[in-house]
DOPA-390856 format. One record per atom (N, C-alpha, C, O): residue number from 1; residue in three letters; atom name; x, y, z. Coordinates in Angstrom, 3 decimals. Layout:
BEGIN
+------+------+------+----------+----------+----------+
! resi ! resn ! name !        u !        v !        w !
+------+------+------+----------+----------+----------+
!  NUM !  Ala !   CA !        X !        Y !        Z !
...
+------+------+------+----------+----------+----------+
END
This chain:
BEGIN
+------+------+------+----------+----------+----------+
! resi ! resn ! name !        u !        v !        w !
+------+------+------+----------+----------+----------+
!    1 !  Met !    N !  137.659 !  -23.722 !  193.761 !
!    1 !  Met !   CA !  138.618 !  -23.661 !  194.831 !
!    1 !  Met !    C !  137.999 !  -24.126 !  196.147 !
!    1 !  Met !    O !  138.669 !  -24.790 !  196.938 !
!    2 !  Lys !    N !  136.737 !  -23.791 !  196.393 !
!    2 !  Lys !   CA !  136.076 !  -24.221 !  197.615 !
!    2 !  Lys !    C !  135.928 !  -25.733 !  197.639 !
!    2 !  Lys !    O !  136.074 !  -26.356 !  198.691 !
!    3 !  Asn !    N !  135.635 !  -26.335 !  196.473 !
!    3 !  Asn !   CA !  135.510 !  -27.784 !  196.407 !
!    3 !  Asn !    C !  136.846 !  -28.458 !  196.692 !
!    3 !  Asn !    O !  136.892 !  -29.504 !  197.339 !
!    4 !  Asp !    N !  137.935 !  -27.860 !  196.209 !
!    4 !  Asp !   CA !  139.259 !  -28.417 !  196.471 !
!    4 !  Asp !    C !  139.565 !  -28.390 !  197.963 !
!    4 !  Asp !    O !  140.138 !  -29.338 !  198.499 !
!    5 !  Leu !    N !  139.189 !  -27.323 !  198.623 !
!    5 !  Leu !   CA !  139.407 !  -27.206 !  200.059 !
!    5 !  Leu !    C !  138.627 !  -28.281 !  200.804 !
!    5 !  Leu !    O !  139.157 !  -28.932 !  201.704 !
!    6 !  Leu !    N !  137.383 !  -28.459 !  200.431 !
!    6 !  Leu !   CA !  136.540 !  -29.463 !  201.074 !
!    6 !  Leu !    C !  137.087 !  -30.869 !  200.833 !
!    6 !  Leu !    O !  137.093 !  -31.698 !  201.742 !
!    7 !  Lys !    N !  137.544 !  -31.134 !  199.618 !
!    7 !  Lys !   CA !  138.117 !  -32.444 !  199.303 !
!    7 !  Lys !    C !  139.387 !  -32.690 !  200.108 !
!    7 !  Lys !    O !  139.612 !  -33.792 !  200.608 !
!    8 !  Thr !    N !  140.211 !  -31.662 !  200.229 !
!    8 !  Thr !   CA !  141.449 !  -31.793 !  200.992 !
!    8 !  Thr !    C !  141.152 !  -32.061 !  202.461 !
!    8 !  Thr !    O !  141.777 !  -32.919 !  203.084 !
!    9 !  Leu !    N !  140.197 !  -31.322 !  203.004 !
!    9 !  Leu !   CA !  139.826 !  -31.536 !  204.402 !
!    9 !  Leu !    C !  139.260 !  -32.934 !  204.620 !
!    9 !  Leu !    O !  139.573 !  -33.589 !  205.615 !
!   10 !  Ala !    N !  138.436 !  -33.384 !  203.698 !
!   10 !  Ala !   CA !  137.852 !  -34.723 !  203.813 !
!   10 !  Ala !    C !  138.942 !  -35.788 !  203.730 !
!   10 !  Ala !    O !  138.905 !  -36.770 !  204.471 !
!   11 !  Met !    N !  139.900 !  -35.604 !  202.844 !
!   11 !  Met !   CA !  140.987 !  -36.568 !  202.697 !
!   11 !  Met !    C !  141.829 !  -36.631 !  203.971 !
!   11 !  Met !    O !  142.196 !  -37.714 !  204.427 !
!   12 !  Arg !    N !  142.134 !  -35.464 !  204.543 !
!   12 !  Arg !   CA !  142.912 !  -35.445 !  205.787 !
!   12 !  Arg !    C !  142.144 !  -36.109 !  206.924 !
!   12 !  Arg !    O !  142.711 !  -36.856 !  207.720 !
!   13 !  Ala !    N !  140.863 !  -35.829 !  206.986 !
!   13 !  Ala !   CA !  140.041 !  -36.414 !  208.040 !
!   13 !  Ala !    C !  139.999 !  -37.932 !  207.894 !
!   13 !  Ala !    O !  140.104 !  -38.659 !  208.882 !
!   14 !  Lys !    N !  139.849 !  -38.399 !  206.682 !
!   14 !  Lys !   CA !  139.811 !  -39.837 !  206.438 !
!   14 !  Lys !    C !  141.137 !  -40.480 !  206.834 !
!   14 !  Lys !    O !  141.162 !  -41.544 !  207.453 !
!   15 !  Asn !    N !  142.227 !  -39.830 !  206.475 !
!   15 !  Asn !   CA !  143.542 !  -40.363 !  206.836 !
!   15 !  Asn !    C !  143.722 !  -40.427 !  208.343 !
!   15 !  Asn !    O !  144.317 !  -41.373 !  208.861 !
!   16 !  Arg !    N !  143.213 !  -39.429 !  209.046 !
!   16 !  Arg !   CA !  143.307 !  -39.452 !  210.505 !
!   16 !  Arg !    C !  142.481 !  -40.565 !  211.096 !
!   16 !  Arg !    O !  142.891 !  -41.200 !  212.068 !
!   17 !  Met !    N !  141.326 !  -40.807 !  210.523 !
!   17 !  Met !   CA !  140.472 !  -41.873 !  211.029 !
!   17 !  Met !    C !  141.130 !  -43.233 !  210.823 !
!   17 !  Met !    O !  140.995 !  -44.130 !  211.656 !
!   18 !  Ile !    N !  141.837 !  -43.377 !  209.716 !
!   18 !  Ile !   CA !  142.530 !  -44.632 !  209.434 !
!   18 !  Ile !    C !  143.718 !  -44.802 !  210.378 !
!   18 !  Ile !    O !  143.956 !  -45.892 !  210.897 !
!   19 !  Asn !    N !  144.449 !  -43.733 !  210.595 !
!   19 !  Asn !   CA !  145.620 !  -43.768 !  211.462 !
!   19 !  Asn !    C !  145.211 !  -43.280 !  212.848 !
!   19 !  Asn !    O !  145.199 !  -42.076 !  213.103 !
!   20 !  Lys !    N !  144.882 !  -44.187 !  213.724 !
!   20 !  Lys !   CA !  144.328 !  -43.842 !  215.038 !
!   20 !  Lys !    C !  145.310 !  -43.063 !  215.900 !
!   20 !  Lys !    O !  144.886 !  -42.353 !  216.811 !
!   21 !  Asn !    N !  146.599 !  -43.174 !  215.642 !
!   21 !  Asn !   CA !  147.574 !  -42.428 !  216.436 !
!   21 !  Asn !    C !  147.394 !  -40.931 !  216.260 !
!   21 !  Asn !    O !  147.603 !  -40.170 !  217.205 !
!   22 !  Leu !    N !  147.014 !  -40.501 !  215.080 !
!   22 !  Leu !   CA !  146.805 !  -39.078 !  214.849 !
!   22 !  Leu !    C !  145.568 !  -38.573 !  215.575 !
!   22 !  Leu !    O !  145.486 !  -37.394 !  215.919 !
!   23 !  Arg !    N !  144.620 !  -39.448 !  215.806 !
!   23 !  Arg !   CA !  143.390 !  -39.065 !  216.484 !
!   23 !  Arg !    C !  143.662 !  -38.550 !  217.895 !
!   23 !  Arg !    O !  142.980 !  -37.647 !  218.379 !
!   24 !  Asn !    N !  144.665 !  -39.134 !  218.548 !
!   24 !  Asn !   CA !  144.979 !  -38.754 !  219.919 !
!   24 !  Asn !    C !  145.494 !  -37.321 !  220.027 !
!   24 !  Asn !    O !  145.392 !  -36.718 !  221.095 !
!   25 !  Thr !    N !  146.038 !  -36.770 !  218.963 !
!   25 !  Thr !   CA !  146.575 !  -35.413 !  219.028 !
!   25 !  Thr !    C !  145.474 !  -34.369 !  219.121 !
!   25 !  Thr !    O !  145.753 !  -33.233 !  219.504 !
!   26 !  Tyr !    N !  144.240 !  -34.707 !  218.786 !
!   26 !  Tyr !   CA !  143.148 !  -33.744 !  218.802 !
!   26 !  Tyr !    C !  142.230 !  -33.912 !  220.006 !
!   26 !  Tyr !    O !  141.231 !  -33.202 !  220.115 !
!   27 !  Asn !    N !  142.543 !  -34.827 !  220.905 !
!   27 !  Asn !   CA !  141.665 !  -35.074 !  222.051 !
!   27 !  Asn !    C !  141.536 !  -33.868 !  222.961 !
!   27 !  Asn !    O !  140.479 !  -33.677 !  223.562 !
!   28 !  Gly !    N !  142.564 !  -33.051 !  223.084 !
!   28 !  Gly !   CA !  142.523 !  -31.912 !  223.977 !
!   28 !  Gly !    C !  141.746 !  -30.730 !  223.431 !
!   28 !  Gly !    O !  141.433 !  -29.807 !  224.182 !
!   29 !  Ala !    N !  141.427 !  -30.731 !  222.159 !
!   29 !  Ala !   CA !  140.745 !  -29.594 !  221.543 !
!   29 !  Ala !    C !  139.259 !  -29.638 !  221.849 !
!   29 !  Ala !    O !  138.593 !  -30.653 !  221.641 !
!   30 !  Asn !    N !  138.761 !  -28.536 !  222.340 !
!   30 !  Asn !   CA !  137.332 !  -28.420 !  222.617 !
!   30 !  Asn !    C !  136.745 !  -27.337 !  221.733 !
!   30 !  Asn !    O !  136.836 !  -26.151 !  222.047 !
!   31 !  Ile !    N !  136.152 !  -27.741 !  220.642 !
!   31 !  Ile !   CA !  135.498 !  -26.794 !  219.751 !
!   31 !  Ile !    C !  134.141 !  -27.373 !  219.401 !
!   31 !  Ile !    O !  134.032 !  -28.538 !  219.018 !
!   32 !  Lys !    N !  133.133 !  -26.574 !  219.529 !
!   32 !  Lys !   CA !  131.786 !  -27.026 !  219.199 !
!   32 !  Lys !    C !  131.118 !  -25.931 !  218.395 !
!   32 !  Lys !    O !  130.716 !  -24.901 !  218.936 !
!   33 !  Ile !    N !  131.007 !  -26.161 !  217.115 !
!   33 !  Ile !   CA !  130.411 !  -25.173 !  216.221 !
!   33 !  Ile !    C !  128.956 !  -25.507 !  215.978 !
!   33 !  Ile !    O !  128.125 !  -24.611 !  215.830 !
!   34 !  Ile !    N !  128.644 !  -26.782 !  215.937 !
!   34 !  Ile !   CA !  127.275 !  -27.219 !  215.697 !
!   34 !  Ile !    C !  126.662 !  -27.593 !  217.038 !
!   34 !  Ile !    O !  127.191 !  -28.451 !  217.744 !
!   35 !  Ser !    N !  125.570 !  -26.970 !  217.387 !
!   35 !  Ser !   CA !  124.926 !  -27.299 !  218.653 !
!   35 !  Ser !    C !  124.091 !  -28.565 !  218.494 !
!   35 !  Ser !    O !  123.703 !  -28.928 !  217.384 !
!   36 !  Asn !    N !  123.821 !  -29.228 !  219.605 !
!   36 !  Asn !   CA !  123.050 !  -30.463 !  219.568 !
!   36 !  Asn !    C !  121.580 !  -30.223 !  219.260 !
!   36 !  Asn !    O !  120.907 !  -31.115 !  218.744 !
!   37 !  Asn !    N !  121.075 !  -29.048 !  219.564 !
!   37 !  Asn !   CA !  119.668 !  -28.748 !  219.363 !
!   37 !  Asn !    C !  119.481 !  -27.749 !  218.223 !
!   37 !  Asn !    O !  118.731 !  -26.783 !  218.365 !
!   38 !  Asp !    N !  120.131 !  -27.963 !  217.133 !
!   38 !  Asp !   CA !  120.104 !  -27.023 !  216.025 !
!   38 !  Asp !    C !  118.972 !  -27.376 !  215.060 !
!   38 !  Asp !    O !  119.120 !  -28.262 !  214.218 !
!   39 !  Gln !    N !  117.865 !  -26.692 !  215.187 !
!   39 !  Gln !   CA !  116.695 !  -26.966 !  214.354 !
!   39 !  Gln !    C !  116.961 !  -26.642 !  212.886 !
!   39 !  Gln !    O !  116.475 !  -27.342 !  211.998 !
!   40 !  Ala !    N !  117.730 !  -25.588 !  212.630 !
!   40 !  Ala !   CA !  118.040 !  -25.218 !  211.244 !
!   40 !  Ala !    C !  118.839 !  -26.330 !  210.565 !
!   40 !  Ala !    O !  118.594 !  -26.651 !  209.402 !
!   41 !  Phe !    N !  119.792 !  -26.916 !  211.287 !
!   41 !  Phe !   CA !  120.578 !  -28.017 !  210.741 !
!   41 !  Phe !    C !  119.676 !  -29.207 !  210.444 !
!   41 !  Phe !    O !  119.779 !  -29.824 !  209.384 !
!   42 !  Tyr !    N !  118.795 !  -29.526 !  211.381 !
!   42 !  Tyr !   CA !  117.842 !  -30.624 !  211.202 !
!   42 !  Tyr !    C !  116.986 !  -30.377 !  209.966 !
!   42 !  Tyr !    O !  116.764 !  -31.294 !  209.175 !
!   43 !  Asp !    N !  116.506 !  -29.158 !  209.791 !
!   43 !  Asp !   CA !  115.664 !  -28.829 !  208.639 !
!   43 !  Asp !    C !  116.424 !  -28.970 !  207.322 !
!   43 !  Asp !    O !  115.866 !  -29.442 !  206.332 !
!   44 !  Lys !    N !  117.704 !  -28.561 !  207.307 !
!   44 !  Lys !   CA !  118.516 !  -28.697 !  206.095 !
!   44 !  Lys !    C !  118.714 !  -30.164 !  205.736 !
!   44 !  Lys !    O !  118.604 !  -30.545 !  204.571 !
!   45 !  Val !    N !  119.011 !  -30.992 !  206.753 !
!   45 !  Val !   CA !  119.207 !  -32.422 !  206.500 !
!   45 !  Val !    C !  117.905 !  -33.047 !  206.014 !
!   45 !  Val !    O !  117.917 !  -33.873 !  205.101 !
!   46 !  Lys !    N !  116.799 !  -32.664 !  206.608 !
!   46 !  Lys !   CA !  115.509 !  -33.196 !  206.195 !
!   46 !  Lys !    C !  115.208 !  -32.824 !  204.742 !
!   46 !  Lys !    O !  114.673 !  -33.633 !  203.983 !
!   47 !  Glu !    N !  115.554 !  -31.605 !  204.368 !
!   47 !  Glu !   CA !  115.368 !  -31.159 !  202.986 !
!   47 !  Glu !    C !  116.222 !  -31.990 !  202.027 !
!   47 !  Glu !    O !  115.764 !  -32.370 !  200.950 !
!   48 !  Ile !    N !  117.458 !  -32.269 !  202.424 !
!   48 !  Ile !   CA !  118.363 !  -33.071 !  201.595 !
!   48 !  Ile !    C !  117.822 !  -34.494 !  201.447 !
!   48 !  Ile !    O !  117.822 !  -35.049 !  200.348 !
!   49 !  Val !    N !  117.365 !  -35.078 !  202.546 !
!   49 !  Val !   CA !  116.848 !  -36.446 !  202.529 !
!   49 !  Val !    C !  115.568 !  -36.539 !  201.691 !
!   49 !  Val !    O !  115.326 !  -37.552 !  201.036 !
!   50 !  Asn !    N !  114.758 !  -35.489 !  201.713 !
!   50 !  Asn !   CA !  113.482 !  -35.499 !  201.001 !
!   50 !  Asn !    C !  113.590 !  -35.202 !  199.509 !
!   50 !  Asn !    O !  112.615 !  -35.376 !  198.777 !
!   51 !  Glu !    N !  114.753 !  -34.758 !  199.045 !
!   51 !  Glu !   CA !  114.893 !  -34.429 !  197.627 !
!   51 !  Glu !    C !  114.732 !  -35.673 !  196.766 !
!   51 !  Glu !    O !  115.144 !  -36.772 !  197.139 !
!   52 !  Lys !    N !  114.129 !  -35.470 !  195.616 !
!   52 !  Lys !   CA !  113.883 !  -36.577 !  194.682 !
!   52 !  Lys !    C !  115.183 !  -37.077 !  194.062 !
!   52 !  Lys !    O !  115.360 !  -38.279 !  193.862 !
!   53 !  Glu !    N !  116.090 !  -36.153 !  193.758 !
!   53 !  Glu !   CA !  117.355 !  -36.522 !  193.136 !
!   53 !  Glu !    C !  118.408 !  -36.786 !  194.208 !
!   53 !  Glu !    O !  118.322 !  -36.262 !  195.318 !
!   54 !  Tyr !    N !  119.393 !  -37.597 !  193.867 !
!   54 !  Tyr !   CA !  120.482 !  -37.907 !  194.789 !
!   54 !  Tyr !    C !  121.354 !  -36.667 !  194.966 !
!   54 !  Tyr !    O !  121.755 !  -36.051 !  193.979 !
!   55 !  Val !    N !  121.647 !  -36.302 !  196.188 !
!   55 !  Val !   CA !  122.448 !  -35.122 !  196.487 !
!   55 !  Val !    C !  123.914 !  -35.532 !  196.572 !
!   55 !  Val !    O !  124.288 !  -36.374 !  197.389 !
!   56 !  Leu !    N !  124.732 !  -34.934 !  195.729 !
!   56 !  Leu !   CA !  126.145 !  -35.297 !  195.684 !
!   56 !  Leu !    C !  126.982 !  -34.574 !  196.732 !
!   56 !  Leu !    O !  128.056 !  -35.053 !  197.098 !
!   57 !  Asn !    N !  126.514 !  -33.440 !  197.217 !
!   57 !  Asn !   CA !  127.322 !  -32.622 !  198.117 !
!   57 !  Asn !    C !  126.555 !  -32.167 !  199.356 !
!   57 !  Asn !    O !  126.407 !  -30.965 !  199.575 !
!   58 !  Pro !    N !  126.065 !  -33.098 !  200.168 !
!   58 !  Pro !   CA !  125.283 !  -32.659 !  201.330 !
!   58 !  Pro !    C !  126.103 !  -31.860 !  202.337 !
!   58 !  Pro !    O !  125.573 !  -30.943 !  202.965 !
!   59 !  Leu !    N !  127.374 !  -32.183 !  202.505 !
!   59 !  Leu !   CA !  128.192 !  -31.465 !  203.484 !
!   59 !  Leu !    C !  128.424 !  -30.020 !  203.076 !
!   59 !  Leu !    O !  128.447 !  -29.127 !  203.923 !
!   60 !  Lys !    N !  128.592 !  -29.792 !  201.799 !
!   60 !  Lys !   CA !  128.792 !  -28.426 !  201.317 !
!   60 !  Lys !    C !  127.566 !  -27.582 !  201.618 !
!   60 !  Lys !    O !  127.687 !  -26.399 !  201.937 !
!   61 !  Arg !    N !  126.397 !  -28.177 !  201.520 !
!   61 !  Arg !   CA !  125.159 !  -27.452 !  201.834 !
!   61 !  Arg !    C !  125.026 !  -27.184 !  203.331 !
!   61 !  Arg !    O !  124.443 !  -26.177 !  203.734 !
!   62 !  Leu !    N !  125.561 !  -28.074 !  204.146 !
!   62 !  Leu !   CA !  125.382 !  -27.975 !  205.591 !
!   62 !  Leu !    C !  126.429 !  -27.105 !  206.275 !
!   62 !  Leu !    O !  126.160 !  -26.517 !  207.323 !
!   63 !  Met !    N !  127.608 !  -27.021 !  205.697 !
!   63 !  Met !   CA !  128.687 !  -26.276 !  206.330 !
!   63 !  Met !    C !  128.546 !  -24.785 !  206.047 !
!   63 !  Met !    O !  128.166 !  -24.383 !  204.948 !
!   64 !  Asp !    N !  128.853 !  -23.982 !  207.038 !
!   64 !  Asp !   CA !  128.816 !  -22.529 !  206.907 !
!   64 !  Asp !    C !  130.145 !  -22.063 !  206.335 !
!   64 !  Asp !    O !  131.184 !  -22.192 !  206.982 !
!   65 !  Glu !    N !  130.115 !  -21.518 !  205.115 !
!   65 !  Glu !   CA !  131.342 !  -21.101 !  204.424 !
!   65 !  Glu !    C !  132.090 !  -20.012 !  205.208 !
!   65 !  Glu !    O !  133.320 !  -20.016 !  205.256 !
!   66 !  Asp !    N !  131.351 !  -19.088 !  205.816 !
!   66 !  Asp !   CA !  132.001 !  -18.010 !  206.562 !
!   66 !  Asp !    C !  132.768 !  -18.557 !  207.759 !
!   66 !  Asp !    O !  133.906 !  -18.155 !  208.001 !
!   67 !  Lys !    N !  132.158 !  -19.468 !  208.508 !
!   67 !  Lys !   CA !  132.835 !  -20.076 !  209.649 !
!   67 !  Lys !    C !  134.046 !  -20.872 !  209.184 !
!   67 !  Lys !    O !  135.102 !  -20.833 !  209.815 !
!   68 !  Leu !    N !  133.889 !  -21.591 !  208.083 !
!   68 !  Leu !   CA !  134.964 !  -22.433 !  207.563 !
!   68 !  Leu !    C !  136.183 !  -21.594 !  207.183 !
!   68 !  Leu !    O !  137.319 !  -21.982 !  207.458 !
!   69 !  Leu !    N !  135.946 !  -20.462 !  206.561 !
!   69 !  Leu !   CA !  137.055 !  -19.614 !  206.124 !
!   69 !  Leu !    C !  137.774 !  -18.941 !  207.290 !
!   69 !  Leu !    O !  138.943 !  -18.576 !  207.160 !
!   70 !  Lys !    N !  137.106 !  -18.771 !  208.413 !
!   70 !  Lys !   CA !  137.717 !  -18.114 !  209.572 !
!   70 !  Lys !    C !  138.557 !  -19.062 !  210.419 !
!   70 !  Lys !    O !  139.345 !  -18.607 !  211.249 !
!   71 !  Leu !    N !  138.407 !  -20.364 !  210.228 !
!   71 !  Leu !   CA !  139.110 !  -21.344 !  211.053 !
!   71 !  Leu !    C !  140.498 !  -21.648 !  210.511 !
!   71 !  Leu !    O !  140.756 !  -21.487 !  209.318 !
!   72 !  Asp !    N !  141.394 !  -22.091 !  211.399 !
!   72 !  Asp !   CA !  142.697 !  -22.573 !  210.961 !
!   72 !  Asp !    C !  142.530 !  -23.989 !  210.412 !
!   72 !  Asp !    O !  141.421 !  -24.524 !  210.418 !
!   73 !  Ser !    N !  143.604 !  -24.597 !  209.941 !
!   73 !  Ser !   CA !  143.486 !  -25.896 !  209.272 !
!   73 !  Ser !    C !  142.940 !  -26.982 !  210.207 !
!   73 !  Ser !    O !  142.118 !  -27.795 !  209.785 !
!   74 !  Arg !    N !  143.380 !  -27.008 !  211.452 !
!   74 !  Arg !   CA !  142.858 !  -28.012 !  212.392 !
!   74 !  Arg !    C !  141.398 !  -27.741 !  212.726 !
!   74 !  Arg !    O !  140.605 !  -28.672 !  212.868 !
!   75 !  Gly !    N !  141.052 !  -26.488 !  212.851 !
!   75 !  Gly !   CA !  139.667 !  -26.126 !  213.117 !
!   75 !  Gly !    C !  138.769 !  -26.524 !  211.965 !
!   75 !  Gly !    O !  137.645 !  -26.979 !  212.178 !
!   76 !  Lys !    N !  139.256 !  -26.356 !  210.747 !
!   76 !  Lys !   CA !  138.492 !  -26.752 !  209.560 !
!   76 !  Lys !    C !  138.249 !  -28.252 !  209.544 !
!   76 !  Lys !    O !  137.154 !  -28.716 !  209.225 !
!   77 !  Glu !    N !  139.277 !  -28.996 !  209.892 !
!   77 !  Glu !   CA !  139.149 !  -30.450 !  209.912 !
!   77 !  Glu !    C !  138.169 !  -30.898 !  210.993 !
!   77 !  Glu !    O !  137.355 !  -31.793 !  210.764 !
!   78 !  Arg !    N !  138.247 !  -30.277 !  212.170 !
!   78 !  Arg !   CA !  137.311 !  -30.608 !  213.250 !
!   78 !  Arg !    C !  135.886 !  -30.257 !  212.841 !
!   78 !  Arg !    O !  134.952 !  -31.020 !  213.089 !
!   79 !  Tyr !    N !  135.730 !  -29.105 !  212.218 !
!   79 !  Tyr !   CA !  134.406 !  -28.660 !  211.769 !
!   79 !  Tyr !    C !  133.833 !  -29.652 !  210.755 !
!   79 !  Tyr !    O !  132.652 !  -29.992 !  210.808 !
!   80 !  Leu !    N !  134.673 !  -30.106 !  209.841 !
!   80 !  Leu !   CA !  134.235 !  -31.087 !  208.840 !
!   80 !  Leu !    C !  133.818 !  -32.389 !  209.513 !
!   80 !  Leu !    O !  132.759 !  -32.933 !  209.202 !
!   81 !  Leu !    N !  134.636 !  -32.891 !  210.430 !
!   81 !  Leu !   CA !  134.311 !  -34.146 !  211.112 !
!   81 !  Leu !    C !  133.046 !  -34.021 !  211.956 !
!   81 !  Leu !    O !  132.225 !  -34.938 !  211.986 !
!   82 !  Glu !    N !  132.888 !  -32.897 !  212.637 !
!   82 !  Glu !   CA !  131.687 !  -32.692 !  213.438 !
!   82 !  Glu !    C !  130.447 !  -32.600 !  212.554 !
!   82 !  Glu !    O !  129.384 !  -33.106 !  212.913 !
!   83 !  Thr !    N !  130.586 !  -31.955 !  211.401 !
!   83 !  Thr !   CA !  129.456 !  -31.839 !  210.478 !
!   83 !  Thr !    C !  129.075 !  -33.208 !  209.942 !
!   83 !  Thr !    O !  127.889 !  -33.521 !  209.833 !
!   84 !  Ile !    N !  130.061 !  -34.026 !  209.606 !
!   84 !  Ile !   CA !  129.798 !  -35.382 !  209.113 !
!   84 !  Ile !    C !  129.061 !  -36.191 !  210.177 !
!   84 !  Ile !    O !  128.059 !  -36.848 !  209.893 !
!   85 !  Glu !    N !  129.572 !  -36.133 !  211.401 !
!   85 !  Glu !   CA !  128.956 !  -36.898 !  212.496 !
!   85 !  Glu !    C !  127.528 !  -36.426 !  212.757 !
!   85 !  Glu !    O !  126.614 !  -37.238 !  212.907 !
!   86 !  Lys !    N !  127.347 !  -35.123 !  212.810 !
!   86 !  Lys !   CA !  126.017 !  -34.559 !  213.064 !
!   86 !  Lys !    C !  125.055 !  -34.920 !  211.925 !
!   86 !  Lys !    O !  123.894 !  -35.244 !  212.174 !
!   87 !  Tyr !    N !  125.537 !  -34.863 !  210.678 !
!   87 !  Tyr !   CA !  124.715 !  -35.211 !  209.512 !
!   87 !  Tyr !    C !  124.255 !  -36.666 !  209.604 !
!   87 !  Tyr !    O !  123.085 !  -36.968 !  209.367 !
!   88 !  Gln !    N !  125.173 !  -37.561 !  209.946 !
!   88 !  Gln !   CA !  124.822 !  -38.970 !  210.048 !
!   88 !  Gln !    C !  123.801 !  -39.209 !  211.150 !
!   88 !  Gln !    O !  122.874 !  -39.999 !  210.972 !
!   89 !  Gln !    N !  123.958 !  -38.539 !  212.285 !
!   89 !  Gln !   CA !  123.022 !  -38.694 !  213.394 !
!   89 !  Gln !    C !  121.632 !  -38.196 !  213.016 !
!   89 !  Gln !    O !  120.634 !  -38.872 !  213.267 !
!   90 !  Val !    N !  121.571 !  -37.021 !  212.417 !
!   90 !  Val !   CA !  120.275 !  -36.439 !  212.058 !
!   90 !  Val !    C !  119.618 !  -37.245 !  210.946 !
!   90 !  Val !    O !  118.408 !  -37.469 !  210.976 !
!   91 !  Lys !    N !  120.399 !  -37.681 !  209.971 !
!   91 !  Lys !   CA !  119.852 !  -38.487 !  208.877 !
!   91 !  Lys !    C !  119.281 !  -39.797 !  209.422 !
!   91 !  Lys !    O !  118.204 !  -40.227 !  209.009 !
!   92 !  Ser !    N !  119.996 !  -40.424 !  210.341 !
!   92 !  Ser !   CA !  119.519 !  -41.658 !  210.967 !
!   92 !  Ser !    C !  118.229 !  -41.405 !  211.730 !
!   92 !  Ser !    O !  117.297 !  -42.206 !  211.659 !
!   93 !  Leu !    N !  118.169 !  -40.298 !  212.458 !
!   93 !  Leu !   CA !  116.966 !  -39.931 !  213.204 !
!   93 !  Leu !    C !  115.774 !  -39.737 !  212.262 !
!   93 !  Leu !    O !  114.673 !  -40.211 !  212.542 !
!   94 !  Ile !    N !  115.995 !  -39.050 !  211.165 !
!   94 !  Ile !   CA !  114.927 !  -38.797 !  210.188 !
!   94 !  Ile !    C !  114.446 !  -40.110 !  209.588 !
!   94 !  Ile !    O !  113.244 !  -40.305 !  209.412 !
!   95 !  Gln !    N !  115.361 !  -41.001 !  209.274 !
!   95 !  Gln !   CA !  114.968 !  -42.288 !  208.698 !
!   95 !  Gln !    C !  114.212 !  -43.134 !  209.708 !
!   95 !  Gln !    O !  113.291 !  -43.860 !  209.335 !
!   96 !  Lys !    N !  114.584 !  -43.054 !  210.989 !
!   96 !  Lys !   CA !  113.848 !  -43.791 !  212.017 !
!   96 !  Lys !    C !  112.438 !  -43.230 !  212.167 !
!   96 !  Lys !    O !  111.483 !  -43.982 !  212.358 !
!   97 !  Glu !    N !  112.309 !  -41.902 !  212.081 !
!   97 !  Glu !   CA !  111.000 !  -41.270 !  212.174 !
!   97 !  Glu !    C !  110.098 !  -41.722 !  211.037 !
!   97 !  Glu !    O !  108.891 !  -41.876 !  211.221 !
!   98 !  Arg !    N !  110.672 !  -41.931 !  209.875 !
!   98 !  Arg !   CA !  109.906 !  -42.385 !  208.724 !
!   98 !  Arg !    C !  109.652 !  -43.896 !  208.747 !
!   98 !  Arg !    O !  108.793 !  -44.402 !  208.025 !
!   99 !  Gly !    N !  110.404 !  -44.601 !  209.579 !
!   99 !  Gly !   CA !  110.279 !  -46.053 !  209.647 !
!   99 !  Gly !    C !  111.089 !  -46.762 !  208.583 !
!   99 !  Gly !    O !  110.778 !  -47.896 !  208.220 !
!  100 !  Leu !    N !  112.138 !  -46.100 !  208.072 !
!  100 !  Leu !   CA !  112.969 !  -46.700 !  207.035 !
!  100 !  Leu !    C !  114.084 !  -47.569 !  207.603 !
!  100 !  Leu !    O !  114.630 !  -48.411 !  206.891 !
!  101 !  Cys !    N !  114.422 !  -47.382 !  208.848 !
!  101 !  Cys !   CA !  115.497 !  -48.186 !  209.468 !
!  101 !  Cys !    C !  114.922 !  -49.154 !  210.462 !
!  101 !  Cys !    O !  115.664 !  -49.913 !  211.085 !
+------+------+------+----------+----------+----------+
END
């Protein structure tokens, strides 16, 4: 059931990204669950990047299930999008540190 929720949120987020008109409806929302200086998040991403096997569900590992369950549907979608963006930024940073990019 948790995977279905994550898939649904990801699908909605993707649809919003494709349809830019929907993006404007969320501009007024100010929610920040992931801080910019989150060392624990950085460590989790580094662990995922360093694993020998390909990780199929990095977002599930990074998202806090308790926070996710407490949010409304729009909050869940924002949390998912912020986690994706933060994951990409940290992963890029880690790869630059290693000299892979």
